[in-house]
N, C-alpha and C positions, 0 to 999 in steps of 0.2 A: 364154358368159358375159356377164357385169354389166359396164354402161357404168359411167361416174363417177357418175351421176346415180343409179344401182341400177334401171335400166331392162332389160328381154331384150333380145336381139339386135335387135328389132325397134321395140322404146320402147313398145309396145302395152301399155294396163294400164287398171283399172276394176273391177268389179266380178266376181265369179265364182258360178259354179254348180258343183256336183257333179261330176266327170267322171262320165261314162257316160251324160249325161241327153242326149237330142237338142233341140237349140237350139229348137224350135219350140213346145216345151210352154209350156202357160200358169202363170201364177203357182199356181193353183187347183189343177192336176195337180202339181204339185211335191211331193214325199214326200223325206225325208232321214234317216227314221228308220233306213235300212237300212244307213247308209254307215258305216262304221269310223272309230272316232276315234283318233288319231294322236297321240303324242309328236313335236313337231318341234324337231330341234335344226339348231343351227348348223353349217355344211360348215367352215367355216373353224377352229371352235374347240371344237366339239362341246357347247356349253351347251344345256343344255335350254332354248327359248325359249315354251313353251307345250305343255298337256299335253291341251288339246282342238284339235287340229287335224283338219281334214279336207282330202281330197285334190280337187282341183276344176281347172277350166278358166275362162279369162276370156271374161266374157261376150261381149265384142267380139271376139274370135278366140280360137275354140274348138281353135285347135293350140296352144293354147299353158298347157302345165300349171303350176299352183300349188298352195300349199297357203293356208287361211286358216281363222281361227278367229273365236268370237264374242265373245270377252271380251277386253278388252285385256290382254295380257302384261304380268303383276305384276313390275317390277323386273329383267326382263331384256332390254327394250329402250326404245329412247329416239326421240324426233324428232328428224331431223337438217335441215337446210337449210330451204328456205320453202316454203310451198304452192306448188301448181300444177296446169295442169289439161292433158288429153291430145289429140290431135288427133282422137281418133275419138269420143269423147262429151264431156260436161261435169261428169264426177264431180272434186271438186277434191280433190286427193290430197299427201300429205306422205310424204316417206322416213322408215322407221323401222330403227336399227342396233341391231345388238348392243351390250350395253353391255360383255360381257366381251372383246371385239376389235375392236370399233367399226367391222367390217363392214357394209355395206347389207347387209338381209337381205329388205326386203320395203317395203311402203307402208302406210297407215294410209287409207280412204277417210274423209275428214272431211265431205263431203257430196255423196252419192250425185246424179247426174241424175234425170231421171225417166224416162225409156225406162228404164236398168238398173235402177229402183225396181220397173218394170212389168213387166220380163221374168223369166223365171225363174230365182230368185236362192236363195242359198242364207242371206241376211238377215247375212253375216258381212261385216265392214268393215275387217278387220285381215287381209292378203294377204302370202305369203311366198313370194319368187321358188325355184323349185324348184332353180336353181342356186347358191341359198345356204344352202338348209336341203334335210335330209332329214327323211322322216317314219318312224316306227316303230309299227306298231298297237299299241296299248292291248290289255290282257287285261280281264275282268272280274273280279269279287272271288274268281270261283271260279278264277282264274287257269290256265284251260283256255280259254275261249272268247274271239274278239275281240270289243271293248266296241264297241257300236253306238251311236249319237246318240241312238236313240230310248231306250234305256238309261241315258243320260247325264243327271244332275241338271242343271236349267236352268243352275245359277248357281255348279256344282262349278267349283273351281279348288283346287289344291294349295297353300296355303299354311303349312302345318304341318310340312312336312319340306323338306331339301335338293332342290333341283329337279336339283342336278348329279349326284345318287347315286339315278334310279330304278333299282328292283331290278332284277336280269337276268331276271326273271320278264318284265316287260315289256317286253323287249328280244326276245324270243323271237319268232320269224318272219322 
């Protein structure tokens, strides 16, 4: 469960890297093209928060699963509370809450610290707690295969359709 400030059970936060990658990898050896793209939904109200999610783990503690995205979610979350720092790293963070239900669903890395930037990270600065969101694998344009990050346009974000009505085909899996 999340605490009132939106932290996980141990209060740890910071930048993330895709799950399944060893922590000792250098930045130059990090590749994310084969990672699945997920639709991220609020666990409390089922609102779609982002269509560009990636399953990840916290850099500061690889036992903590979360989701991340590279583009600021548009019209689905907003900042809440003041900026803060963690005890684990010097990243400057600010909580984000679902605009539909008001629950804290994650945080934005306002200013990453140098150690986190130099670690194997996915370059995502919008983090979502796995206790507050769930991910559904997106399908590619064929409707058959799971969409991978390597096939996702750099700045693609759904703005031309109602995010609360993702087609049933995308919810398969």
